[in-house]
N, C-alpha and C positions, 0 to 999 in steps of 0.2 A: 564427654567433650568439656572442659573445664567452662563455667557461666563468670563473664567479669562482672561482681557485685559491686552496684553503685547506694546501696541503700546506708547510709551511713551508721543507722540502728544496727543492723547486721553485721557489721565491722565493729563497730564499740563491741558490741556481744562477743565477739571471736577474739578482741583483744584482751576482753577481762578474763575470756576463759583460760587463754596462753598465760595470763600473767599467772591465774589461778593454779593453773597445771605446774608452772614452776617455780609456787610456792613463796611467788614476791605478793601478792595478794594473799592476807588469811583472815581479813575481817569482812562480814556483809556489807560492813557502813563503807568501806575504801571502796568495794567493790560496786558499789550502788551508784558512787559518786562518779566513778570514771564511766558506769553505764547511763552516766544521764547530761553530762557535758558536752557539747559537740565539740570534739577539739579539731575539726576544720575550719571552724570559724577563728581561730588562731593563727591559721596557715594558709591563706588564701591562696591561690594556685597552685597549692600542692595537691597533686594527685590523691585522690582519695584511699586508694590501696597504701600509697605510703604514709598518709595521715596515722592512721591507725596498724601501722609496724610498729611491733614491741621493744626494738631495742634501733629507732632512727631518730637521729636530732631532726629538728624542722627550722626553718626561718632564720639560716645563721644571718648575722649581720659580720662584713671582715674590716677588719679593723686596716691603718696606714701602712702596715708592717706585715698586712696578709693573714693575720690571724685571725681568727674567730673571736668576736667580745661580746657577742649573745647568741641565744640557740633558744627554742623550745626543748626542752629534756627529753630523752626518751622518755615514753610512757613507764616503762618496765625501772627507771631511777626514780621516777613521781611515785609509782607506788610503794618504792623501797621508803621512801622519805613521809610519804603519808602515815605509813604502818610503822615507822617509828617514833613520829610525833603523837601516834595516841590522841587524837584530836577528840573532844568530847563538845554536845551542842552547847552553845553558849558560851563558846570560849571566845578571848581576843586574841588573834593570831595575826602577827608580822613577817611578811615575806619578804627577802631580802634578795634582790634581782627578778627584776619581772617578766611576762612573757605573755601573761593575762589567764592562758589555760590552768595554771597549778592554783592560782586565785580564785578561779569558778570552784576548781576541786574544793580549795580549802571553805569558802561559802557554802557548796553542800551540806560540808561534816560540821561545821559549827552552826548552820540552822539559824534561822530567823532570830534567836535572841542573841544569835554572836556578831561579832565584825572582824572582817578580815580588812588588813593595810597592805599594800605591795609600793615598794620602795625601788626606785633606780635612779642611777646617774645621767644614764643616756635619754636625750630628749625624743628621739625617736624611737626608742622602745617603748617609754612611756604612751606615747601618742598610740603605736601599734595595742601595745596591751588595754588601753581606752577604747580603742573601736571594736575591738576581739570582744571584750566583755559587756559593751553598749550590743552587739549583734548576737552576741550569747542570750542576752536578758540577767547579766550580772552588772547591773549599774550601781547596786548599792557596798560596790569595794571601792576601798579610798586607794587613789592612785596617785602616789608623790613623788613629784619629780626632786630628787637631791643625791647628795651622797651617803649610803647608807651605812659608813662608818659611824653617822650621828644619829643611826636610827631614823623613828617618827615621833618624835618625843609629845606632838601633838592628841596623838591617838593611844599612849600608851597610858596604861602599863599593860604590858601582854604574857598572856599564860603561855605563849609558845612563841619561838622566833623561829622561822625557817629559812635559811640560805640555801641560795639553789645558784651561788658563785662560789669559786675556788677562794677559801680566805686563807691569810698566813696568820692570823690570829683572833680572838676574840675582844673586840671594843670593849672600853668600857660602858659606853653609854647601851650596849645590850643588853648589860647587865643591870646597869640601872634603870631599864625599862623594861625588866623582867619578873615577875611576880616571883615569891617564894610561897610555895614550891613552882616552880615552875620547869620547862624543857627547852633548850636551844638544840634544833638539828642543823647541822655544819658539816660540808665539806672542807675538812681541817688540813692544811698541808704543813707536813713536817718530816725532819729527813728524807725529805725528797720526793715525797709521795704523797699522795691523798687518802683519806680515810673519811667515809661519811659515817659523823658520830653523833650518836644522841645522847648530850651531856645533861645530868638532872642537877637542879637546886632544891636543896632541903633547906628548913626555917632554921637549921641550928649550925650551919657552916657556910662559910661562902666558897668553898671549895667544889668544882662541878665535877661531878663523876659519870661515866658512861656506863651507859644502860646495857647499850649495843654498839656494835659500828659492822661499816659493812666497805667492800671496794666500791669505790666512782671517780668518775673523771668529770670535771668540770669547768668551764671559762672562768678565768681568774680575774677576781675583784680588781675592779678599779675605783679613783680617787684617793683618798687619805689612806685606805686601806691595805694599795695595791703594794708588792713587792716583787724582788724578782728573782730568782736561784740562782745560784753559780754556778757556771758551766765550766769547766776546766780542762782545755780541750789537748788532747792527744798527741791526736791526728788530726788532719781535715775532715776524718769520718769517725771519730773514735772518740769519747769526752765523759767526764766524770760531774756526775750533778749532785749540790750539795744543796743545804739550806741558806738562805739570804746570811743569819748567824754565825755560819761556821768558821771557824778560824784554822779548821786544817790545810797544811800545806803537801804537796807531792812535788815528787822528783820527775818532774815528765818525760826531758828527754831518756831518765834511765826505764821508766816503764815505755815507753815507745819502744827502745830496744827491746824488752823485753818481749813484748805484744808479737813482734817479729820474727822470735828465736823460738826454739823449740817450746814446745806444751807438755805437760803431763797431766792425765787425767786418772782421779781417783773414784770410787766408787764405797757409799756409804752403807748399802743394805739395807736402806731405809726407804719407803715408799717415797714416790714424787707425786704429792697428794696436795691440794688445799694450799699452792704457792703463794696467795695472799698471804694469807697468815704464816708462811716462813718468812716469807719476805720481812715482812713486821718484825719477826724476832729477832732475824740476821740484822736489822737494820738498829733496834734497841736493845742489842746484846755486845755487840761488837763495839771497839773503839774508834770513833770517827770512819765511818762506814759510811761513805757514796754510793749512789747507784750509777752503774756503768752503762752507759748508751753506745749505740752505732749505727751509724748507716748501713743500708741492705748491700749498699758496694764490697765495707768490710766484711761482711759475710759473705759473699759470693766468692771472695778473695783469699776464704779460707783463715784468714787473721784472727776473728772471733769466731765463735758457736751462734747460732740462730739466735741463743735464748737470749743474748745480750740487745738483739735488736728492738725488743720492747721496755729493755731496762733492767737491770737486776744487780742485787748487793754484791760489793766486791770488798773482800777484804785487802788492806794495800800495807804493806811493810816495807819501808823503802824503794828498790828497786824491782819488787817483787808483787804479784797480784794474784787472786782466786776467788772465783766466780762459778755459780753452780749451776749445773747440765743437767739433762735427764736422759735414758735410755729406755727402751721398754726391757720390760722384767717379768714373765707370766709369774714368777714366786710372789710379786709382793700384791697385794688388794687393790693398789690402782690400777696395777698392768705396768708401772713404770717404775723406775729406781731412778733417786735423786743420786748425782756424781757433781765433780769438781774439775774444775780444768785451771792447771795454777802454772805461771809462766813467771821467769825471772831466775836469780842466781838461789835465791831463796824459796824456789817453787813449792820443795817439800814441807817445808814449814807452815807458809801459808796455806798450805793445802790442809794439814793436818787440824790447822785453826780452824779452818771452815769447817772441816768437816766433823771437829769435835761440836761446833755449834749447829749440826744439820743433825744430829744424833741425839744431842741434848732436847733440841725442840721435839722429836720422832716421840722420845722416850719419855717426856714429864706435859708436852703441851701439844701433841696430835689430836686437835679437837677445834672446833667453831670456838670463837669467843673465850679464849683463854688468855688475851690482854686483859689489862685493867688498866684503865684510862682515866686520869684526870686531870682538870684544869685548876691551877692553882693564883687565882688572879690578884694583879698588884705584887707579884713577887720577885723583886731586885736581884735579891742574893736566893739563888736555889739550892743553895747548899744543905739545905735544913729541908729538899725536896728529896724522899726517898727512891730509889729505881733510877732507872734511866730518865732522862729529863732534857727538855730543849727551853733555851731562855728564850722567851719571843718578847717583842716591847711593850705586850700588856700584862705579860704573866709568866710562867711557865707550864709545860705540857709535860707530863711522867707518863711512862709506861712500866709496869711491872706482869710478871706473869704467875699465873695459878697452874 
């Protein structure tokens, strides 16, 4: 008979052990911080067992449109960010997006000689963060009600800036308030996806280079830094998602006809593995590659494969399109093989184009961390930025492959 555990210390230890087993906590200092801070203080009313689950968000706030505007991130995401940040004792750290718990973890990492500032645009969230920090005994955190697009200049400069909200760009104020050398850990939106990127600034260049990146999903930034991706509806249940800055156009009626016509399948002979890495490669290698999304009803009706439910890159040429799928294949190292579904009058051509990219990735970049990501601040003309790039409000993001 299993016993219901009500001891937070026991649950914390189990959470940390699970995160270590998953390879998400890799340092003793992050483990010690997560073993110390009482997570339940920042999610009052939540069941203790839920509070210490590793992949569960807590204390959501829902906006007028029904979407979440704030959550306490799942502990596995917080562990990833803390490891990416590589915080040392004595550092001055800015957190963008409050919740309280993460600021407490940061306080443990910087120690008595360091300082932590957390900023949020929502007065309710700021009040909740202050209350949780006070309850947990972390009164020395600077909790600021402000638009984080402008940082927290009164407490700058910062050795680390950690954003816990999805950002569409890196605001100039963050760079103005970041030391050199310094690091920004940010869930950056580009190519209609999010990657949690650790960007390093050096003394000799304004360009930020990524030391590592991970998959992650975050509530979008509000205020002056807010942006909305473009959604191009193909049907009530199927749409294309693109960056706000994209100027791509699509033959919607032709694509709708194509999706309801006969499809072809082609198989690559390469493993279906690390789909997030392949996704990033496809989006940063093709021309105007959008993300194809579908509601469950379109899957149930057989209009699209189930892989489209959560979004997948699509090659679109005129009234034809292709996207990747998978099937079981015991000869593949992953147990699955990557394939392609294509629709439309040029289905063979778009299928071949997508298969070529899939095989290129499998042959040359089939590993974690193969992308080289850099951010070029203040680059109005991105023509001198090599490789694939996306021009943003305050700079350009570039992706190339090693």
